[in-house]
C-alpha positions as CSV (number, residue, x, y, z in Angstrom):
1,M,0.0,0.0,0.0
2,A,1.4,3.4,-0.9
3,A,2.8,5.6,1.9
4,T,0.4,8.4,0.9
5,Q,-2.7,6.2,1.4
6,T,-5.1,8.2,3.6
7,T,-8.4,6.3,3.2
8,I,-9.7,2.7,2.7
9,Q,-12.4,2.0,0.1
10,V,-14.8,-0.8,1.2
11,E,-17.8,-2.4,-0.6
12,I,-20.0,-4.6,1.6
13,K,-22.8,-6.8,0.5
14,R,-25.7,-6.4,3.0
15,Q,-29.0,-8.1,3.7
16,S,-31.2,-6.9,6.5
17,T,-33.2,-10.1,6.8
18,P,-32.7,-13.7,5.6
19,D,-35.3,-13.2,2.9
20,G,-34.6,-9.6,2.2
21,P,-33.0,-8.2,-0.9
22,A,-29.2,-7.9,-1.0
23,V,-27.6,-4.5,-1.5
24,T,-24.1,-3.2,-1.8
25,E,-23.0,-0.3,0.4
26,K,-19.7,1.6,-0.1
27,F,-17.7,3.1,2.7
28,E,-14.6,5.2,2.9
29,I,-12.8,5.2,6.3
30,P,-9.5,6.7,7.5
31,Y,-6.4,4.6,6.9
32,R,-4.4,3.2,9.8
33,P,-1.5,0.8,9.3
34,N,-1.8,-2.8,10.4
35,M,-5.6,-2.9,10.4
36,N,-7.4,-6.2,9.9
37,I,-10.9,-6.6,8.5
38,T,-12.4,-6.9,11.9
39,S,-11.0,-3.5,13.0
40,L,-12.1,-2.1,9.7
41,L,-15.7,-3.1,10.4
42,G,-15.3,-1.6,13.9
43,E,-14.4,1.7,12.3
44,I,-17.5,1.6,10.2
45,A,-19.6,0.9,13.3
46,L,-18.2,4.1,14.9
47,N,-19.6,6.1,12.0
48,P,-22.0,4.1,9.9
49,T,-22.2,6.5,7.0
50,T,-21.8,5.4,3.3
51,I,-19.4,7.1,0.9
52,T,-22.3,9.3,-0.3
53,G,-22.9,10.6,3.2
54,Q,-26.1,8.5,3.8
55,A,-26.5,7.3,7.4
56,T,-26.9,3.5,7.7
57,S,-26.7,0.8,10.4
58,P,-23.5,-0.8,11.6
59,V,-22.6,-4.0,9.7
60,T,-23.6,-7.2,11.3
61,Y,-20.9,-9.9,11.4
62,D,-19.7,-12.7,13.6
63,S,-16.6,-12.5,15.7
64,N,-15.3,-13.6,19.1
65,C,-11.7,-14.4,19.8
66,L,-10.1,-12.0,17.2
67,E,-7.1,-14.3,16.9
68,E,-8.1,-17.1,14.5
69,I,-9.2,-19.6,17.1
70,C,-13.0,-19.3,17.4
71,G,-13.6,-19.6,13.6
72,S,-16.7,-17.3,13.7
73,C,-15.5,-14.4,11.5
74,A,-15.2,-16.3,8.2
75,M,-16.5,-14.4,5.2
76,L,-15.7,-13.7,1.6
77,I,-13.0,-11.1,1.4
78,N,-12.2,-9.9,-2.2
79,G,-14.1,-13.0,-3.3
80,K,-12.0,-15.4,-1.2
81,A,-13.2,-17.3,1.9
82,R,-11.0,-16.0,4.7
83,M,-10.9,-15.2,8.4
84,A,-11.6,-11.5,9.0
85,C,-9.3,-11.3,12.1
86,S,-6.3,-12.5,10.1
87,A,-6.9,-10.7,6.8
88,L,-4.7,-7.6,6.9
89,V,-5.9,-4.5,5.0
90,D,-2.4,-3.6,3.9
91,K,-2.2,-6.8,1.9
92,L,-5.6,-6.5,0.2
93,E,-6.4,-4.8,-3.1
94,Q,-8.9,-1.9,-2.9
95,P,-11.7,-1.5,-3.1
96,I,-12.0,-4.2,-0.5
97,T,-15.2,-6.3,-1.1
98,L,-16.9,-8.1,1.8
99,A,-19.7,-10.6,1.4
100,P,-21.2,-13.4,3.5
101,L,-20.2,-17.0,2.8
102,S,-22.3,-18.1,-0.2
103,K,-23.2,-21.7,0.8
104,F,-24.9,-20.9,4.1
105,P,-28.2,-19.1,4.9
106,V,-27.7,-15.4,5.5
107,V,-28.9,-14.2,9.0
108,R,-28.0,-10.6,8.4
109,D,-25.3,-8.8,6.4
110,L,-22.1,-10.9,6.8
111,S,-23.5,-13.2,9.5
112,V,-24.6,-16.7,8.3
113,D,-26.2,-19.7,9.8
114,R,-23.6,-22.5,9.9
115,S,-25.5,-24.9,12.0
116,V,-25.3,-27.6,9.2
117,L,-21.8,-28.3,10.3
118,F,-22.9,-29.0,13.9
119,E,-25.7,-31.2,12.6
120,N,-23.2,-33.1,10.6
121,L,-21.0,-33.5,13.6
122,K,-23.9,-34.9,15.6
123,T,-24.6,-37.4,12.8
124,V,-21.1,-38.9,13.0
125,K,-21.1,-38.6,16.9
126,A,-18.0,-36.4,16.9
127,W,-17.4,-36.7,20.7
128,V,-15.8,-39.0,23.2
129,P,-18.6,-41.0,25.0
130,I,-17.6,-40.7,28.6
131,D,-20.2,-40.5,31.4
132,G,-18.8,-37.7,33.7
133,T,-21.1,-38.4,36.6
134,Y,-18.6,-40.6,38.4
135,D,-14.8,-41.1,38.6
136,L,-13.7,-43.4,35.7
137,G,-10.1,-43.4,36.8
138,P,-7.2,-42.5,34.5
139,A,-7.9,-42.3,30.8
140,P,-6.4,-44.9,28.4
141,R,-2.8,-44.2,27.5
142,Q,-2.0,-42.9,24.0
143,F,1.2,-43.6,22.2
144,P,3.1,-40.3,21.4
145,Q,2.9,-41.1,17.7
146,I,-0.9,-41.2,17.9
147,Q,-0.9,-38.0,19.9
148,E,1.2,-36.3,17.2
149,E,-1.2,-37.5,14.5
150,R,-4.3,-36.4,16.3
151,Y,-3.1,-33.0,17.5
152,P,-3.3,-31.2,14.1
153,L,-6.9,-32.5,13.6
154,S,-7.8,-31.1,17.0
155,N,-7.0,-27.6,15.7
156,C,-10.2,-27.4,13.6
157,I,-12.0,-24.1,14.5
158,S,-15.3,-25.0,12.8
159,C,-15.0,-21.9,10.5
160,T,-16.6,-23.9,7.6
161,I,-14.2,-22.4,5.0
162,C,-13.5,-25.9,3.8
163,M,-17.2,-26.4,3.1
164,E,-17.5,-23.0,1.4
165,V,-14.7,-23.8,-1.1
166,C,-15.7,-27.4,-1.7
167,P,-17.5,-27.9,-5.1
168,Q,-19.2,-31.0,-3.7
169,F,-20.8,-29.2,-0.7
170,N,-24.2,-28.3,-2.0
171,D,-27.9,-29.1,-1.5
172,A,-27.8,-31.7,-4.3
173,T,-25.1,-33.9,-2.7
174,G,-25.7,-33.2,1.0
175,F,-21.9,-33.8,1.4
176,V,-20.8,-33.5,5.1
177,G,-17.6,-31.7,4.1
178,A,-13.9,-32.1,5.1
179,A,-14.3,-30.7,8.6
180,T,-16.7,-33.5,9.6
181,I,-14.5,-36.2,8.1
182,A,-11.5,-34.9,9.8
183,Q,-13.3,-35.1,13.2
184,V,-14.2,-38.7,12.5
185,R,-10.6,-39.4,12.0
186,L,-9.7,-37.5,15.2
187,F,-12.2,-39.3,17.5
188,N,-11.7,-42.8,15.9
189,M,-8.0,-42.6,16.9
190,D,-8.9,-41.8,20.5
191,P,-8.7,-44.8,22.7
192,A,-12.0,-43.9,24.4
193,G,-13.7,-42.4,21.4
194,S,-13.0,-45.4,19.2
195,V,-15.9,-47.3,20.8
196,L,-18.1,-45.5,18.4
197,K,-15.8,-46.0,15.4
198,E,-18.1,-48.4,13.5
199,E,-21.1,-46.1,13.9
200,R,-19.2,-43.1,12.6
201,L,-17.9,-45.0,9.6
202,R,-21.4,-46.3,8.8
203,A,-22.7,-42.7,9.0
204,L,-20.1,-41.7,6.4
205,A,-21.0,-44.6,4.1
206,G,-24.6,-43.3,3.7
207,D,-26.0,-40.4,1.7
208,G,-23.8,-37.3,1.8
209,G,-20.9,-39.3,3.1
210,I,-17.3,-39.7,2.1
211,Q,-18.2,-41.1,-1.4
212,E,-19.4,-37.6,-2.3
213,C,-15.9,-36.2,-2.0
214,G,-14.6,-35.3,-5.5
215,Y,-11.0,-34.9,-4.2
216,A,-10.8,-31.3,-5.5
217,M,-8.7,-30.6,-2.4
218,N,-9.8,-26.9,-2.3
219,C,-10.2,-27.5,1.4
220,V,-6.5,-28.2,1.9
221,A,-5.5,-24.9,0.3
222,A,-8.1,-22.8,2.0
223,C,-7.9,-24.2,5.6
224,P,-6.7,-21.4,7.8
225,K,-5.3,-23.9,10.4
226,Q,-3.6,-26.1,7.7
227,L,-5.2,-29.3,8.8
228,P,-4.0,-32.5,7.1
229,L,-7.3,-32.9,5.4
230,T,-5.9,-34.9,2.5
231,E,-4.6,-37.6,4.8
232,A,-7.8,-37.6,6.9
233,I,-10.1,-38.0,3.9
234,S,-7.9,-40.8,2.5
235,D,-7.6,-42.7,5.8
236,V,-11.3,-42.4,6.6
237,G,-12.3,-43.4,3.1
238,R,-10.2,-46.6,3.5
239,D,-11.8,-47.3,6.9
240,V,-15.3,-46.8,5.5
241,M,-14.6,-49.3,2.7
242,I,-13.2,-51.8,5.2
243,Q,-16.3,-51.4,7.4
244,Q,-18.6,-51.9,4.5
245,V,-16.9,-55.1,3.6
246,K,-17.1,-56.3,7.2
247,D,-20.8,-55.4,7.4
248,F,-21.5,-57.2,4.1
249,F,-20.1,-60.5,5.3
250,V,-21.7,-60.2,8.7
251,S,-25.1,-59.5,7.3
C-alpha cells in the first residue's frame, strides 16, 4: 500500500433479513496501518455512513476471539473465503469487497447460519462418549505417535471455510464436508472415542458421506489452520470401505 494512502475503500454486500434483498454499500474510512478486516468493520460501526454521506446501520458480522481460534468471523474477502481477524488491510487490493459465505443461509449482512456443520458432527457422533457423573479413573494411554497424528486435527476451528470452497458441498449432494470427516478421524483414533468408530464409519457410508468427495482438495488450500485434510479423507475413506466389507459378510 502506498505511503500516501489516507483512506480505505470498502464495498459490503448487505442483507437486512434472511429473505430480504441484497444491496451493496460503499464506505470510505481513514487509513491506519496494520488494520485487519475486523477492526475495519469496527471503524464503520463508529460512524456508519456510506461514501455518499447516507446514514446506515453498523454492519452485522460474527466474531469472538479476534485471533483465529473461534472460527466465527469467516467471510468472503475480495471473493476469497478467509478469516476477518487475520486478513490484513495492507495486503488487500482496494476497493476491498466483503460478502457473506455463499453456501450458508444469511442471517444478516455478513453473518450466516452454519448450523449444518454441527448437525453433521452430531450425525457422526464427533465426541468421546464418557459419562462424567462418576470417577472413571485414569484415561487410556495414548502412544506419542498417535498424539502427534491427532493434534493437528484437533486444531479445527469450525470456520466452515473448507465447506465453502468445496465444489461438492451443496444441496444436491448433502456432502458433510472435510471438517466432519477430519473429526471422525480424530475421534476414531482416540482410545475412548474409538468405541463409536463403527457407527461413525457407517454414517459416512450413507447419503452425503465420504463417497461424495470429489478430491478437488480446495479445502486443503483454504484451511486457515492447515489441517492435514488430504490424509484424513484418505484414511477415513479406507476405513469406511473396510467397514462396508465387514458389514457385508456379517449380514
